[in-house]
C-alpha positions as CSV (number, residue, x, y, z in Angstrom):
1,X,43.3,-5.0,-33.6
2,X,40.3,-2.5,-33.6
3,X,37.8,-1.5,-30.8
4,X,34.7,-3.3,-31.3
5,X,32.5,-0.3,-30.6
6,X,34.5,2.6,-32.0
7,X,36.8,1.2,-34.6
8,X,39.7,2.7,-32.9
9,X,43.1,0.7,-32.7
10,X,43.8,-1.1,-29.4
11,X,46.0,-3.8,-28.3
12,X,45.5,-7.3,-29.0
13,X,43.2,-9.7,-27.2
14,X,41.5,-12.9,-27.2
15,X,38.3,-12.0,-29.9
16,X,35.1,-12.1,-28.0
17,X,32.7,-14.9,-28.4
18,X,30.0,-14.7,-31.3
19,X,26.8,-14.3,-30.1
20,X,23.5,-12.8,-31.3
21,X,24.0,-9.4,-29.9
22,X,27.8,-9.5,-31.9
23,X,26.1,-9.8,-34.8
24,X,23.7,-7.3,-34.8
25,X,26.2,-4.8,-35.2
26,X,28.9,-3.7,-38.2
27,X,31.7,-5.4,-38.5
28,X,35.3,-3.5,-38.7
29,X,34.8,-1.7,-42.2
30,X,31.3,-0.7,-41.3
31,X,32.1,0.8,-38.0
32,X,35.1,2.5,-40.2
33,X,32.4,3.9,-42.4
34,X,30.2,4.7,-39.5
35,X,33.3,6.6,-37.6
36,X,33.7,8.8,-40.9
37,X,30.3,9.4,-41.3
38,X,29.6,10.2,-37.6
39,X,32.9,12.7,-38.1
40,X,31.2,14.5,-41.1
41,X,28.3,14.9,-38.8
42,X,29.7,16.4,-36.4
43,X,31.7,19.2,-38.2
44,X,28.6,19.8,-40.3
45,X,26.4,20.5,-36.9
46,X,29.1,21.8,-34.6
47,X,27.2,24.4,-33.2
48,X,24.8,21.6,-31.9
49,X,27.2,19.0,-30.8
50,X,29.7,20.7,-28.9
51,X,27.2,21.9,-26.1
52,X,25.8,18.3,-25.9
53,X,29.4,17.1,-25.7
54,X,30.2,19.2,-23.0
55,X,27.2,18.7,-20.6
56,X,26.3,15.7,-18.7
57,X,22.9,16.5,-17.5
58,X,20.3,13.9,-18.2
59,X,18.3,16.3,-20.5
60,X,21.5,16.8,-22.6
61,X,22.3,13.3,-22.7
62,X,18.7,12.8,-24.0
63,X,19.1,15.4,-26.4
64,X,22.3,13.8,-27.7
65,X,20.9,10.3,-28.0
66,X,17.8,11.9,-30.1
67,X,20.5,13.5,-32.6
68,X,22.8,10.4,-32.9
69,X,20.0,7.9,-33.4
70,X,18.4,10.5,-36.1
71,X,21.8,10.4,-37.7
72,X,21.7,6.8,-37.8
73,X,18.5,6.5,-39.1
74,X,20.0,8.2,-42.0
75,X,21.4,4.7,-43.3
76,X,18.8,2.1,-42.9
77,X,20.1,-0.7,-45.0
78,X,23.3,-1.1,-43.0
79,X,23.7,-2.3,-39.8
80,X,24.7,0.2,-36.8
81,X,27.9,0.4,-35.4
82,X,26.3,-0.2,-31.5
83,X,24.0,-1.7,-29.8
84,X,20.4,0.7,-29.7
85,X,20.9,1.9,-26.0
86,X,24.8,2.5,-26.7
87,X,24.7,4.6,-29.5
88,X,26.3,7.6,-27.2
89,X,28.5,5.6,-25.8
90,X,29.7,4.4,-29.3
91,X,30.0,8.1,-30.5
92,X,31.5,9.4,-27.6
93,X,34.4,6.3,-28.1
94,X,34.9,7.8,-31.4
95,X,35.5,11.0,-30.6
96,X,37.9,10.2,-28.1
97,X,40.1,8.2,-30.7
98,X,39.9,10.8,-33.5
99,X,42.7,12.9,-34.4
100,X,43.1,16.7,-35.3
101,X,42.8,15.7,-39.1
102,X,39.4,14.3,-38.5
103,X,37.9,16.0,-35.8
104,X,38.8,19.7,-34.5
105,X,40.1,20.0,-31.1
106,X,36.9,21.7,-29.6
107,X,35.2,18.0,-29.6
108,X,37.6,16.5,-27.5
109,X,37.8,19.6,-25.3
110,X,34.0,19.4,-24.6
111,X,34.5,15.5,-23.5
112,X,37.0,16.9,-21.0
113,X,34.6,19.8,-19.7
114,X,31.9,16.8,-19.7
115,X,34.1,14.6,-17.5
116,X,35.3,17.7,-15.1
117,X,31.4,18.6,-14.7
118,X,30.3,14.8,-14.2
119,X,33.1,14.9,-11.2
120,X,31.8,18.0,-9.8
121,X,28.3,16.5,-9.9
122,X,29.3,13.4,-8.1
123,X,31.0,15.4,-5.4
124,X,28.4,17.7,-5.2
125,X,25.8,14.6,-4.6
126,X,28.2,13.2,-2.1
127,X,28.4,16.3,-0.2
128,X,24.7,16.8,-0.2
129,X,24.5,13.4,0.9
130,X,26.9,14.1,3.8
131,X,24.8,16.8,4.9
132,X,21.6,15.4,4.8
133,X,22.4,12.1,6.1
134,X,24.7,12.6,9.3
135,X,26.0,9.5,11.1
136,X,24.9,8.6,14.4
137,X,27.4,10.0,16.1
138,X,26.9,13.6,15.2
139,X,24.9,14.9,18.4
140,X,27.7,12.9,20.2
141,X,30.5,15.3,18.7
142,X,28.1,18.3,18.9
143,X,28.2,18.0,22.5
144,X,31.6,18.0,22.6
145,X,31.9,21.6,21.5
146,X,28.8,23.0,22.9
147,X,28.2,24.8,25.7
148,X,26.3,23.1,28.6
149,X,24.1,25.5,30.7
150,X,22.0,24.6,33.5
151,X,18.9,26.8,33.9
152,X,16.4,27.3,36.9
153,X,12.7,27.9,36.1
154,X,11.8,31.5,37.2
155,X,9.2,31.9,39.8
156,X,7.4,34.2,37.3
157,X,8.2,34.1,33.6
158,X,10.5,36.9,32.3
159,X,9.6,38.7,30.0
160,X,6.0,39.4,31.3
161,X,3.4,36.9,30.0
162,X,1.1,38.7,27.4
163,X,3.6,40.9,26.3
164,X,5.5,42.1,22.6
165,X,8.8,42.4,23.5
166,X,11.1,45.4,22.4
167,X,14.7,45.0,23.0
168,X,15.7,48.6,23.2
169,X,14.2,51.8,23.7
170,X,14.0,52.7,20.0
171,X,12.3,49.3,18.8
172,X,9.9,50.1,21.9
173,X,9.2,53.5,20.7
174,X,8.3,52.5,17.0
175,X,5.9,49.2,17.8
176,X,4.1,51.6,20.7
177,X,3.9,54.4,17.8
178,X,2.4,51.9,15.6
179,X,0.0,50.1,17.9
180,X,-1.9,53.7,18.7
181,X,-3.0,53.8,15.0
182,X,-3.6,50.1,13.9
183,X,-6.9,48.5,14.2
184,X,-6.5,45.1,15.2
185,X,-8.4,42.5,12.5
186,X,-10.7,41.4,14.7
187,X,-12.3,43.7,17.5
188,X,-12.6,40.9,19.8
189,X,-9.2,40.0,20.6
190,X,-7.0,42.0,22.6
191,X,-3.9,43.7,22.2
192,X,-1.1,42.9,23.7
193,X,1.1,45.7,25.0
194,X,4.5,46.2,24.6
195,X,7.2,45.6,26.8
196,X,10.6,47.1,27.1
197,X,13.2,44.7,28.0
198,X,15.4,45.0,31.1
199,X,18.0,42.7,30.4
200,X,19.2,42.9,34.0
201,X,16.4,40.6,34.6
202,X,17.4,37.9,32.2
203,X,19.1,35.0,33.5
204,X,21.2,34.1,30.7
205,X,21.9,35.3,27.0
206,X,23.1,32.6,24.4
207,X,25.4,34.5,22.2
208,X,24.6,34.5,18.3
209,X,27.7,32.5,17.6
210,X,27.4,29.8,20.4
211,X,26.0,26.1,20.3
212,X,24.2,25.4,23.5
213,X,22.4,23.0,25.7
214,X,20.2,24.5,28.2
215,X,19.4,21.8,30.9
216,X,16.8,22.2,33.6
217,X,19.0,22.2,37.1
218,X,16.4,20.5,38.9
219,X,14.9,17.7,36.8
220,X,18.1,17.3,34.4
221,X,15.9,17.6,31.6
222,X,16.7,19.3,28.0
223,X,14.9,22.3,28.0
224,X,16.5,23.7,24.7
225,X,19.0,23.2,22.4
226,X,20.6,26.0,20.0
227,X,22.5,24.9,17.1
228,X,24.5,27.4,14.3
229,X,25.0,26.8,10.9
230,X,22.7,23.9,10.9
231,X,23.2,23.2,6.9
232,X,26.3,25.8,6.2
233,X,25.0,25.5,2.7
234,X,24.7,29.2,1.2
235,X,22.4,27.8,-2.2
236,X,19.9,26.0,0.4
237,X,19.3,29.1,2.3
238,X,19.0,31.0,-0.8
239,X,16.1,28.4,-1.7
240,X,14.5,28.5,1.4
241,X,14.3,31.9,1.1
242,X,12.3,31.6,-2.5
243,X,9.8,29.0,-0.9
244,X,9.4,30.9,2.1
245,X,8.7,34.2,0.8
246,X,6.1,32.5,-1.9
247,X,4.5,30.6,0.8
248,X,3.8,34.0,2.8
249,X,2.6,35.6,0.2
250,X,0.5,32.8,-1.4
251,X,-1.1,31.7,2.0
252,X,-3.2,33.5,4.8
253,X,-1.6,33.9,8.1
254,X,-3.0,32.1,10.6
255,X,-2.3,35.4,13.0
256,X,-3.7,38.1,11.8
257,X,-3.4,40.2,14.7
258,X,0.2,39.7,15.0
259,X,3.3,41.2,13.2
260,X,4.4,39.6,10.5
261,X,3.0,36.3,8.9
262,X,3.0,32.5,9.8
263,X,1.3,30.4,7.4
264,X,0.7,26.6,7.7
265,X,2.6,24.5,5.3
266,X,1.1,20.8,5.8
267,X,-1.6,19.3,7.3
268,X,-4.3,21.2,9.0
269,X,-7.3,20.1,11.5
270,X,-9.4,22.9,10.0
271,X,-10.7,26.0,11.5
272,X,-12.6,25.5,14.8
273,X,-16.2,26.3,13.0
274,X,-15.2,24.1,10.4
275,X,-12.8,21.0,11.5
276,X,-11.7,18.7,8.8
277,X,-8.3,17.1,7.7
278,X,-6.3,17.7,5.0
279,X,-3.3,19.9,3.4
280,X,-4.1,23.4,4.7
281,X,-6.9,25.2,3.0
282,X,-5.1,28.9,3.3
283,X,-4.6,29.9,0.2
284,X,-5.7,33.9,-0.4
285,X,-7.3,33.4,-4.0
286,X,-8.0,30.4,-6.6
287,X,-4.9,28.6,-7.8
288,X,-4.1,26.6,-10.8
289,X,-3.9,23.1,-9.3
290,X,-0.6,22.4,-10.7
291,X,0.9,25.9,-9.4
292,X,-0.7,25.1,-5.8
293,X,0.8,21.2,-6.4
294,X,4.1,22.7,-7.0
295,X,4.7,25.2,-4.5
296,X,3.1,22.4,-1.9
297,X,6.0,20.2,-3.1
298,X,8.5,23.2,-2.8
299,X,7.4,23.1,1.1
300,X,7.2,19.5,1.6
301,X,10.6,19.3,0.2
302,X,12.0,21.9,2.4
303,X,10.5,20.4,5.5
304,X,12.2,17.1,5.0
305,X,15.6,18.8,4.2
306,X,15.1,20.5,7.5
307,X,13.8,17.0,9.1
308,X,16.8,15.5,8.2
309,X,19.2,18.1,8.8
310,X,17.5,18.2,12.6
311,X,17.3,14.3,13.0
312,X,21.1,14.3,12.5
313,X,22.5,17.2,14.5
314,X,19.5,17.4,17.3
315,X,19.4,15.1,20.9
316,X,17.9,11.9,20.0
317,X,14.9,12.8,23.0
318,X,13.7,15.7,20.4
319,X,13.6,13.5,17.4
320,X,12.1,10.7,19.0
321,X,9.5,12.7,20.7
322,X,8.6,13.9,17.2
323,X,8.3,10.5,15.9
324,X,6.5,8.8,18.6
325,X,4.0,11.2,17.9
326,X,3.4,10.6,14.5
327,X,3.8,7.0,14.7
328,X,1.5,6.5,17.7
329,X,-1.2,8.5,15.7
330,X,-0.3,7.3,12.5
331,X,-0.7,10.9,11.1
332,X,0.6,11.2,7.6
333,X,4.5,12.6,6.8
334,X,4.7,15.5,4.4
335,X,4.6,14.1,1.3
336,X,3.5,16.5,-1.4
337,X,1.8,13.7,-3.5
338,X,-0.8,13.0,-0.8
339,X,-3.6,11.5,-1.0
340,X,-2.6,10.1,-4.2
341,X,0.0,7.6,-2.3
342,X,-0.3,5.5,0.1
343,X,0.8,6.9,3.6
344,X,4.1,6.0,4.7
345,X,7.1,7.1,7.0
346,X,9.7,7.3,3.9
347,X,9.5,8.5,0.6
348,X,11.1,10.3,-2.3
349,X,13.3,13.2,-1.8
350,X,13.8,15.3,-5.2
351,X,16.0,18.2,-4.6
352,X,15.3,21.4,-6.5
353,X,17.6,22.4,-9.1
354,X,19.5,25.1,-7.0
355,X,20.6,22.0,-4.9
356,X,21.7,19.9,-7.8
357,X,18.3,18.3,-8.7
358,X,19.3,14.9,-7.0
359,X,17.0,12.0,-6.3
360,X,17.4,10.5,-2.8
361,X,15.0,7.4,-2.2
362,X,13.7,5.7,0.8
363,X,14.1,9.0,3.1
364,X,12.4,9.8,6.1
365,X,9.8,12.4,5.3
366,X,9.0,15.3,7.4
367,X,6.4,15.3,10.1
368,X,3.2,16.2,8.4
369,X,2.5,19.8,10.3
370,X,4.5,22.4,9.8
371,X,4.8,26.3,9.6
372,X,6.8,29.0,7.6
373,X,7.3,32.4,8.8
374,X,8.5,35.6,7.9
375,X,9.1,38.7,10.5
376,X,6.6,37.2,12.9
377,X,6.6,38.0,16.4
378,X,3.8,37.2,18.9
379,X,3.3,38.1,22.9
380,X,5.0,35.8,25.1
381,X,2.9,32.5,24.9
382,X,2.8,28.8,25.7
383,X,1.3,26.1,23.9
384,X,0.0,22.5,24.6
385,X,1.0,20.3,21.5
386,X,1.1,16.6,21.4
387,X,4.8,16.2,21.5
388,X,7.0,17.6,24.4
389,X,9.6,19.4,21.8
390,X,9.4,22.1,18.9
391,X,11.9,22.5,16.4
392,X,12.6,25.9,14.7
393,X,15.0,27.1,11.9
394,X,16.2,30.4,11.1
395,X,16.7,30.4,7.4
396,X,17.4,33.9,6.9
397,X,18.0,36.9,9.1
398,X,19.5,40.2,7.1
399,X,18.8,43.5,6.5
400,X,20.9,47.0,7.5
401,X,19.6,46.8,10.9
402,X,19.1,43.3,12.3
403,X,18.4,44.3,16.2
404,X,15.4,42.0,17.5
405,X,13.6,39.2,16.2
406,X,15.5,37.0,18.7
407,X,14.2,34.1,20.9
408,X,13.0,34.2,24.5
409,X,12.6,31.0,26.9
410,X,10.6,33.7,29.1
411,X,9.9,30.4,32.0
412,X,13.6,30.2,32.5
413,X,14.2,34.1,31.8
414,X,16.4,32.8,28.6
415,X,17.4,35.0,25.8
416,X,18.8,33.2,22.6
417,X,20.3,35.7,19.7
418,X,19.3,34.2,16.5
419,X,21.6,34.3,13.4
420,X,21.0,32.7,9.7
421,X,21.1,29.2,9.7
422,X,20.2,28.6,13.7
423,X,18.4,25.8,14.5
424,X,16.5,25.3,18.1
425,X,14.2,23.3,20.0
426,X,12.4,24.1,23.2
427,X,9.4,22.8,25.3
428,X,6.3,25.0,24.0
429,X,4.6,24.3,27.1
430,X,6.9,26.8,28.7
431,X,6.5,30.4,28.2
432,X,8.4,31.8,24.9
433,X,8.7,34.6,22.4
434,X,10.6,36.0,19.5
435,X,11.1,39.5,20.2
436,X,10.0,42.7,17.5
437,X,12.4,43.3,14.7
438,X,13.8,46.6,14.0
439,X,11.7,48.0,11.4
440,X,8.5,50.2,11.0
441,X,5.7,48.1,10.5
442,X,4.0,50.9,9.1
443,X,5.2,50.2,5.6
444,X,5.6,46.3,6.3
445,X,4.6,44.8,2.7
446,X,4.4,40.8,2.6
447,X,5.2,41.0,-0.9
448,X,8.0,43.4,-0.6
449,X,11.6,42.9,0.6
450,X,11.9,45.0,3.6
451,X,15.5,46.3,3.4
452,X,15.7,47.2,7.1
453,X,15.1,44.1,8.7
454,X,13.7,40.7,7.3
455,X,13.5,37.3,9.1
456,X,12.1,33.9,8.2
457,X,12.2,30.3,9.2
458,X,10.2,27.1,9.7
459,X,9.1,25.3,12.3
460,X,7.4,22.2,13.5
461,X,4.7,22.5,15.5
462,X,1.5,20.6,15.7
463,X,-2.3,21.8,16.6
464,X,-3.6,19.9,19.7
465,X,-6.7,19.1,17.6
466,X,-4.7,17.0,14.4
467,X,-4.4,13.9,16.0
468,X,-8.1,13.4,16.9
469,X,-8.8,15.2,13.6
470,X,-7.3,12.7,11.5
471,X,-8.4,9.9,13.5
472,X,-12.4,11.1,13.1
473,X,-11.3,11.6,9.0
474,X,-9.6,8.1,9.2
475,X,-12.9,6.7,10.7
476,X,-14.8,7.9,7.7
477,X,-13.3,5.2,5.4
478,X,-13.1,8.0,2.5
479,X,-12.1,6.2,-0.7
480,X,-9.2,7.0,-2.6
481,X,-11.2,8.7,-5.6
482,X,-13.1,10.9,-2.9
483,X,-10.0,11.8,-1.4
484,X,-8.5,12.9,-4.5
485,X,-11.8,14.7,-5.5
486,X,-11.6,17.0,-2.5
487,X,-8.2,17.3,-2.4
488,X,-8.5,18.8,-5.8
489,X,-11.2,20.9,-4.9
490,X,-9.7,22.4,-2.0
491,X,-6.7,23.3,-4.4
492,X,-9.1,25.5,-6.3
493,X,-10.2,27.1,-3.3
494,X,-8.9,29.5,-1.1
495,X,-9.7,29.7,2.7
496,X,-8.4,30.1,6.3
497,X,-7.1,27.4,9.4
498,X,-7.4,28.9,12.7
499,X,-6.5,26.0,14.8
500,X,-3.0,26.8,16.6
501,X,-4.7,27.5,19.9
502,X,-1.8,29.6,22.0
503,X,-2.3,30.2,25.3
504,X,-1.9,33.7,26.6
């Protein structure tokens, strides 16, 4: 017998019931004519069809369907060989059962390539899903291999409060010299001195390769946690570098007096002089709304990826702390389509092309307030936020000299050596800082890659004013049209958001 779609010979089986769908297709003789016509069409346009056959992407599949449909329309007076939605399946089946005398072997080879690529895509999606959506027991498994260290609050924080930290004499000399010749952007703000680290005064150093849980000896409370190789995905880390670099170039840093850049990538409570709620109005120059929206989408995508990774790796009390804060105050999650969509906890995650362009529906979106940093360092400080814990991820650390750029939990005298793909959580109410990097800030240009030293990352931190400002904004009962109009005005304008009130 002959296959009803392709016209190929197959083993005998009971004939299908006669339905309207069956009568809409050509009979056996007609299908044989269609196969011969298809083979002639393919050979005549092999340079077009072979690449289309070999690629399983939706875009190529759509192009292939268009070409096959156009070919079939050349014979309007004959019944088609397959139903409208099955044109490509029919053509693919016809190629599979072709002989070497009917089609060159390159067509069958293209189908084999497509199958292998499709299998690779499915495997990549499974691996990506496993990376993003870790099982509940992931934290328990992590604790089995991590070092548990008990720590004690120091009577006086070290390194000292209100000081930048240089980890060795060379870094100290470079930054002290720079400070002498550098004018602060705002002369009303103090210049914080540089402190040369005395490692003998530290209580503990977390090595760069160590997973570690730091527990307060007196309270039994989690003080910090350090997770190495958070994603283990070089393509993701490369893409994160592209997103963060674009963000720090296009957006105004909220701490111009500090080395490096720190920019808001989500919602803001606005400047102290102009309180308002919405996406941070921090673009340095007027930007096309579509370009600005794409950049915001990239940031939101990166932060949701980070949140999913953290939710599957961090202790429950850390993740639940941020969830509870956002749920309590109903602050929107970081949905790039805000304010065009209803505010909710879940949404769609469309991965970039570098990560397979996969779409995952109904995922938990990232908390709405986040920062992106590059070579950023601040004097030892603490912060009052609405939630107890903050979470950071060092997505990149590289160069010819990667000294410095490490995290200090000064209230406990703890040094955490940072490496690429390291995530850590801590309590911002305790004094902390990131040390100065081993590069000359005189030649630091945001737009240029620093070959000696570069460090980038993202963090979930929240202005203490965000919840109250959102409540006031919500109470205004602004209509959907007004929200959208205001959002579009902001995307066309530049501005600043200086609402992260660090206490030093």
